[in-house]
VEXFI-565053 format. One record per atom (N, C-alpha, C): residue number from 1; atom name; residue in one letter; x, y, z. Coordinates in steps of 0.05 Angstrom, whole numbers, always signed. Example, Ala and Ser with C-alpha at 12.3 -4.5 7.8 and 13.67 -1.06 7.14 Angstrom:
2
[1; 'N'; 'a'; [+264; -114; +156]];
[1; 'CA'; 'a'; [+246; -90; +156]];
[1; 'C'; 'a'; [+264; -66; +156]];
[2; 'N'; 's'; [+257; -45; +142]];
[2; 'CA'; 's'; [+273; -21; +143]];
[2; 'C'; 's'; [+258; +1; +157]];
END
This chain:
94
[1; 'N'; 'm'; [+1008; -673; +2003]];
[1; 'CA'; 'm'; [+981; -663; +2001]];
[1; 'C'; 'm'; [+970; -671; +1973]];
[2; 'N'; 'n'; [+946; -682; +1973]];
[2; 'CA'; 'n'; [+934; -689; +1947]];
[2; 'C'; 'n'; [+914; -667; +1940]];
[3; 'N'; 'i'; [+902; -670; +1916]];
[3; 'CA'; 'i'; [+884; -649; +1905]];
[3; 'C'; 'i'; [+859; -647; +1922]];
[4; 'N'; 'e'; [+849; -668; +1933]];
[4; 'CA'; 'e'; [+825; -667; +1950]];
[4; 'C'; 'e'; [+831; -652; +1976]];
[5; 'N'; 'e'; [+855; -652; +1986]];
[5; 'CA'; 'e'; [+862; -637; +2009]];
[5; 'C'; 'e'; [+869; -608; +2002]];
[6; 'N'; 'l'; [+881; -604; +1979]];
[6; 'CA'; 'l'; [+889; -577; +1970]];
[6; 'C'; 'l'; [+866; -559; +1962]];
[7; 'N'; 'l'; [+847; -569; +1947]];
[7; 'CA'; 'l'; [+826; -552; +1937]];
[7; 'C'; 'l'; [+810; -537; +1959]];
[8; 'N'; 'p'; [+803; -550; +1981]];
[8; 'CA'; 'p'; [+789; -534; +2002]];
[8; 'C'; 'p'; [+807; -512; +2013]];
[9; 'N'; 'c'; [+833; -516; +2015]];
[9; 'CA'; 'c'; [+851; -494; +2024]];
[9; 'C'; 'c'; [+851; -471; +2004]];
[10; 'N'; 'i'; [+852; -478; +1979]];
[10; 'CA'; 'i'; [+851; -457; +1958]];
[10; 'C'; 'i'; [+824; -442; +1959]];
[11; 'N'; 'e'; [+803; -457; +1963]];
[11; 'CA'; 'e'; [+776; -445; +1964]];
[11; 'C'; 'e'; [+774; -425; +1986]];
[12; 'N'; 'k'; [+785; -431; +2009]];
[12; 'CA'; 'k'; [+784; -412; +2032]];
[12; 'C'; 'k'; [+801; -387; +2028]];
[13; 'N'; 'r'; [+824; -390; +2016]];
[13; 'CA'; 'r'; [+843; -367; +2013]];
[13; 'C'; 'r'; [+857; -369; +1986]];
[14; 'N'; 'p'; [+842; -364; +1964]];
[14; 'CA'; 'p'; [+855; -367; +1938]];
[14; 'C'; 'p'; [+879; -349; +1933]];
[15; 'N'; 'q'; [+879; -326; +1945]];
[15; 'CA'; 'q'; [+901; -308; +1940]];
[15; 'C'; 'q'; [+927; -315; +1955]];
[16; 'N'; 'm'; [+926; -335; +1971]];
[16; 'CA'; 'm'; [+950; -346; +1983]];
[16; 'C'; 'm'; [+965; -363; +1962]];
[17; 'N'; 'y'; [+950; -372; +1942]];
[17; 'CA'; 'y'; [+961; -391; +1922]];
[17; 'C'; 'y'; [+966; -378; +1895]];
[18; 'N'; 'f'; [+951; -357; +1888]];
[18; 'CA'; 'f'; [+956; -342; +1863]];
[18; 'C'; 'f'; [+947; -314; +1867]];
[19; 'N'; 'r'; [+957; -297; +1849]];
[19; 'CA'; 'r'; [+955; -268; +1852]];
[19; 'C'; 'r'; [+927; -257; +1854]];
[20; 'N'; 'e'; [+909; -265; +1837]];
[20; 'CA'; 'e'; [+882; -255; +1836]];
[20; 'C'; 'e'; [+863; -278; +1838]];
[21; 'N'; 'k'; [+839; -273; +1848]];
[21; 'CA'; 'k'; [+818; -293; +1850]];
[21; 'C'; 'k'; [+806; -295; +1822]];
[22; 'N'; 'n'; [+819; -310; +1805]];
[22; 'CA'; 'n'; [+812; -312; +1777]];
[22; 'C'; 'n'; [+816; -341; +1768]];
[23; 'N'; 'v'; [+798; -351; +1752]];
[23; 'CA'; 'v'; [+799; -379; +1744]];
[23; 'C'; 'v'; [+823; -386; +1727]];
[24; 'N'; 'f'; [+834; -366; +1712]];
[24; 'CA'; 'f'; [+857; -372; +1696]];
[24; 'C'; 'f'; [+883; -375; +1713]];
[25; 'N'; 'f'; [+884; -361; +1735]];
[25; 'CA'; 'f'; [+906; -365; +1754]];
[25; 'C'; 'f'; [+903; -393; +1767]];
[26; 'N'; 'l'; [+879; -400; +1773]];
[26; 'CA'; 'l'; [+873; -427; +1784]];
[26; 'C'; 'l'; [+881; -448; +1764]];
[27; 'N'; 'e'; [+874; -445; +1739]];
[27; 'CA'; 'e'; [+880; -464; +1718]];
[27; 'C'; 'e'; [+911; -468; +1716]];
[28; 'N'; 't'; [+926; -446; +1717]];
[28; 'CA'; 't'; [+955; -447; +1715]];
[28; 'C'; 't'; [+966; -461; +1740]];
[29; 'N'; 'f'; [+956; -454; +1763]];
[29; 'CA'; 'f'; [+965; -467; +1788]];
[29; 'C'; 'f'; [+960; -497; +1787]];
[30; 'N'; 'l'; [+936; -505; +1779]];
[30; 'CA'; 'l'; [+930; -534; +1778]];
[30; 'C'; 'l'; [+947; -548; +1757]];
[31; 'N'; 'g'; [+953; -535; +1735]];
[31; 'CA'; 'g'; [+970; -546; +1714]];
[31; 'C'; 'g'; [+998; -552; +1726]];
[32; 'N'; 'g'; [+1009; -533; +1741]];
[32; 'CA'; 'g'; [+1034; -538; +1754]];
[32; 'C'; 'g'; [+1033; -560; +1775]];
[33; 'N'; 'f'; [+1012; -560; +1790]];
[33; 'CA'; 'f'; [+1008; -581; +1810]];
[33; 'C'; 'f'; [+1008; -609; +1798]];
[34; 'N'; 'f'; [+993; -612; +1776]];
[34; 'CA'; 'f'; [+992; -638; +1763]];
[34; 'C'; 'f'; [+1017; -645; +1748]];
[35; 'N'; 'l'; [+1033; -625; +1740]];
[35; 'CA'; 'l'; [+1058; -632; +1728]];
[35; 'C'; 'l'; [+1077; -643; +1748]];
[36; 'N'; 'n'; [+1077; -632; +1772]];
[36; 'CA'; 'n'; [+1094; -640; +1794]];
[36; 'C'; 'n'; [+1086; -667; +1805]];
[37; 'N'; 'e'; [+1061; -672; +1807]];
[37; 'CA'; 'e'; [+1050; -697; +1818]];
[37; 'C'; 'e'; [+1045; -716; +1795]];
[38; 'N'; 'h'; [+1053; -740; +1798]];
[38; 'CA'; 'h'; [+1045; -761; +1778]];
[38; 'C'; 'h'; [+1020; -772; +1790]];
[39; 'N'; 'y'; [+998; -758; +1783]];
[39; 'CA'; 'y'; [+974; -761; +1798]];
[39; 'C'; 'y'; [+952; -775; +1782]];
[40; 'N'; 'k'; [+941; -796; +1793]];
[40; 'CA'; 'k'; [+920; -811; +1780]];
[40; 'C'; 'k'; [+893; -797; +1780]];
[41; 'N'; 'd'; [+889; -778; +1798]];
[41; 'CA'; 'd'; [+863; -766; +1802]];
[41; 'C'; 'd'; [+862; -738; +1789]];
[42; 'N'; 'd'; [+874; -735; +1765]];
[42; 'CA'; 'd'; [+872; -710; +1751]];
[42; 'C'; 'd'; [+844; -708; +1739]];
[43; 'N'; 'f'; [+828; -692; +1750]];
[43; 'CA'; 'f'; [+800; -690; +1743]];
[43; 'C'; 'f'; [+794; -672; +1719]];
[44; 'N'; 'r'; [+814; -658; +1709]];
[44; 'CA'; 'r'; [+809; -636; +1690]];
[44; 'C'; 'r'; [+796; -646; +1664]];
[45; 'N'; 'y'; [+804; -668; +1653]];
[45; 'CA'; 'y'; [+792; -677; +1627]];
[45; 'C'; 'y'; [+763; -684; +1631]];
[46; 'N'; 'd'; [+756; -700; +1652]];
[46; 'CA'; 'd'; [+729; -707; +1657]];
[46; 'C'; 'd'; [+712; -683; +1665]];
[47; 'N'; 'f'; [+724; -665; +1680]];
[47; 'CA'; 'f'; [+710; -640; +1688]];
[47; 'C'; 'f'; [+703; -623; +1663]];
[48; 'N'; 'y'; [+722; -621; +1645]];
[48; 'CA'; 'y'; [+717; -607; +1619]];
[48; 'C'; 'y'; [+693; -619; +1604]];
[49; 'N'; 'n'; [+693; -645; +1601]];
[49; 'CA'; 'n'; [+671; -658; +1587]];
[49; 'C'; 'n'; [+645; -655; +1601]];
[50; 'N'; 'w'; [+645; -656; +1627]];
[50; 'CA'; 'w'; [+621; -653; +1643]];
[50; 'C'; 'w'; [+610; -624; +1640]];
[51; 'N'; 'l'; [+627; -604; +1642]];
[51; 'CA'; 'l'; [+618; -576; +1638]];
[51; 'C'; 'l'; [+607; -572; +1610]];
[52; 'N'; 'q'; [+621; -583; +1590]];
[52; 'CA'; 'q'; [+613; -580; +1562]];
[52; 'C'; 'q'; [+585; -591; +1558]];
[53; 'N'; 'k'; [+580; -615; +1569]];
[53; 'CA'; 'k'; [+554; -627; +1566]];
[53; 'C'; 'k'; [+532; -612; +1582]];
[54; 'N'; 'k'; [+538; -606; +1607]];
[54; 'CA'; 'k'; [+519; -593; +1625]];
[54; 'C'; 'k'; [+510; -566; +1614]];
[55; 'N'; 'f'; [+529; -550; +1603]];
[55; 'CA'; 'f'; [+522; -523; +1594]];
[55; 'C'; 'f'; [+520; -521; +1564]];
[56; 'N'; 'n'; [+523; -543; +1550]];
[56; 'CA'; 'n'; [+521; -544; +1521]];
[56; 'C'; 'n'; [+540; -524; +1508]];
[57; 'N'; 'l'; [+565; -526; +1515]];
[57; 'CA'; 'l'; [+586; -507; +1506]];
[57; 'C'; 'l'; [+601; -518; +1482]];
[58; 'N'; 'e'; [+612; -500; +1467]];
[58; 'CA'; 'e'; [+628; -508; +1444]];
[58; 'C'; 'e'; [+654; -522; +1452]];
[59; 'N'; 'n'; [+665; -537; +1434]];
[59; 'CA'; 'n'; [+688; -554; +1439]];
[59; 'C'; 'n'; [+715; -540; +1438]];
[60; 'N'; 'n'; [+716; -514; +1433]];
[60; 'CA'; 'n'; [+742; -501; +1427]];
[60; 'C'; 'n'; [+753; -486; +1451]];
[61; 'N'; 's'; [+746; -493; +1475]];
[61; 'CA'; 's'; [+755; -478; +1498]];
[61; 'C'; 's'; [+767; -497; +1519]];
[62; 'N'; 't'; [+779; -486; +1539]];
[62; 'CA'; 't'; [+789; -501; +1562]];
[62; 'C'; 't'; [+767; -501; +1584]];
[63; 'N'; 'w'; [+770; -517; +1604]];
[63; 'CA'; 'w'; [+751; -517; +1626]];
[63; 'C'; 'w'; [+750; -490; +1639]];
[64; 'N'; 'a'; [+773; -476; +1640]];
[64; 'CA'; 'a'; [+774; -449; +1652]];
[64; 'C'; 'a'; [+758; -429; +1635]];
[65; 'N'; 'd'; [+760; -432; +1608]];
[65; 'CA'; 'd'; [+744; -415; +1591]];
[65; 'C'; 'd'; [+714; -420; +1595]];
[66; 'N'; 'f'; [+707; -445; +1599]];
[66; 'CA'; 'f'; [+679; -451; +1605]];
[66; 'C'; 'f'; [+670; -438; +1631]];
[67; 'N'; 'i'; [+686; -440; +1651]];
[67; 'CA'; 'i'; [+679; -428; +1677]];
[67; 'C'; 'i'; [+677; -397; +1674]];
[68; 'N'; 'e'; [+695; -386; +1659]];
[68; 'CA'; 'e'; [+694; -357; +1655]];
[68; 'C'; 'e'; [+668; -348; +1641]];
[69; 'N'; 'i'; [+660; -363; +1621]];
[69; 'CA'; 'i'; [+635; -357; +1607]];
[69; 'C'; 'i'; [+611; -359; +1626]];
[70; 'N'; 'i'; [+611; -381; +1641]];
[70; 'CA'; 'i'; [+589; -385; +1661]];
[70; 'C'; 'i'; [+589; -362; +1681]];
[71; 'N'; 's'; [+612; -356; +1692]];
[71; 'CA'; 's'; [+613; -335; +1713]];
[71; 'C'; 's'; [+605; -308; +1702]];
[72; 'N'; 'k'; [+612; -301; +1678]];
[72; 'CA'; 'k'; [+603; -276; +1666]];
[72; 'C'; 'k'; [+573; -276; +1662]];
[73; 'N'; 'n'; [+562; -298; +1653]];
[73; 'CA'; 'n'; [+533; -300; +1649]];
[73; 'C'; 'n'; [+518; -297; +1675]];
[74; 'N'; 'e'; [+530; -307; +1697]];
[74; 'CA'; 'e'; [+517; -306; +1723]];
[74; 'C'; 'e'; [+526; -283; +1740]];
[75; 'N'; 'n'; [+545; -267; +1730]];
[75; 'CA'; 'n'; [+556; -244; +1744]];
[75; 'C'; 'n'; [+567; -252; +1771]];
[76; 'N'; 'l'; [+583; -273; +1771]];
[76; 'CA'; 'l'; [+596; -284; +1795]];
[76; 'C'; 'l'; [+626; -286; +1790]];
[77; 'N'; 'n'; [+641; -288; +1812]];
[77; 'CA'; 'n'; [+670; -292; +1810]];
[77; 'C'; 'n'; [+675; -320; +1798]];
[78; 'N'; 's'; [+694; -321; +1780]];
[78; 'CA'; 's'; [+700; -346; +1766]];
[78; 'C'; 's'; [+710; -368; +1784]];
[79; 'N'; 'v'; [+726; -361; +1805]];
[79; 'CA'; 'v'; [+736; -382; +1823]];
[79; 'C'; 'v'; [+713; -393; +1840]];
[80; 'N'; 'd'; [+694; -376; +1848]];
[80; 'CA'; 'd'; [+671; -385; +1863]];
[80; 'C'; 'd'; [+654; -404; +1845]];
[81; 'N'; 'v'; [+651; -397; +1820]];
[81; 'CA'; 'v'; [+636; -414; +1801]];
[81; 'C'; 'v'; [+651; -441; +1798]];
[82; 'N'; 'f'; [+678; -440; +1796]];
[82; 'CA'; 'f'; [+693; -464; +1793]];
[82; 'C'; 'f'; [+687; -483; +1816]];
[83; 'N'; 'f'; [+688; -473; +1841]];
[83; 'CA'; 'f'; [+684; -491; +1864]];
[83; 'C'; 'f'; [+656; -501; +1865]];
[84; 'N'; 'r'; [+637; -485; +1859]];
[84; 'CA'; 'r'; [+609; -494; +1858]];
[84; 'C'; 'r'; [+606; -517; +1838]];
[85; 'N'; 'e'; [+616; -513; +1814]];
[85; 'CA'; 'e'; [+613; -534; +1793]];
[85; 'C'; 'e'; [+631; -558; +1799]];
[86; 'N'; 'y'; [+654; -554; +1810]];
[86; 'CA'; 'y'; [+672; -576; +1817]];
[86; 'C'; 'y'; [+658; -595; +1837]];
[87; 'N'; 'y'; [+646; -583; +1858]];
[87; 'CA'; 'y'; [+633; -600; +1878]];
[87; 'C'; 'y'; [+609; -614; +1867]];
[88; 'N'; 'l'; [+594; -601; +1849]];
[88; 'CA'; 'l'; [+572; -615; +1836]];
[88; 'C'; 'l'; [+582; -638; +1818]];
[89; 'N'; 'f'; [+604; -633; +1804]];
[89; 'CA'; 'f'; [+617; -653; +1787]];
[89; 'C'; 'f'; [+625; -677; +1804]];
[90; 'N'; 'k'; [+639; -672; +1827]];
[90; 'CA'; 'k'; [+648; -693; +1844]];
[90; 'C'; 'k'; [+624; -709; +1856]];
[91; 'N'; 'k'; [+603; -695; +1863]];
[91; 'CA'; 'k'; [+580; -708; +1874]];
[91; 'C'; 'k'; [+567; -727; +1853]];
[92; 'N'; 'e'; [+566; -718; +1829]];
[92; 'CA'; 'e'; [+553; -734; +1807]];
[92; 'C'; 'e'; [+571; -757; +1798]];
[93; 'N'; 'n'; [+597; -755; +1803]];
[93; 'CA'; 'n'; [+616; -775; +1793]];
[93; 'C'; 'n'; [+631; -790; +1815]];
[94; 'N'; 'k'; [+617; -797; +1836]];
[94; 'CA'; 'k'; [+629; -812; +1858]];
[94; 'C'; 'k'; [+636; -840; +1849]];
END
């Protein structure tokens, strides 16, 4: 299973993959996934830069920290915000 197949599964049932529906659990899960896979499509670095530019965020955080900040500002769940922004990122970077 590649990341493009896995992420929709996580989106549907995040608590099947990690304990809480929280972006930091997602970040840890993805870190483990990419350690196991020698994967050319690791989107995290480009996603980080895209978020930083889009939301004019400081340079001292991880992509998960950015998502947490955004989700708190919008009063939304951080995993839901991740998927919303991830799909926008993918759409803009085809």
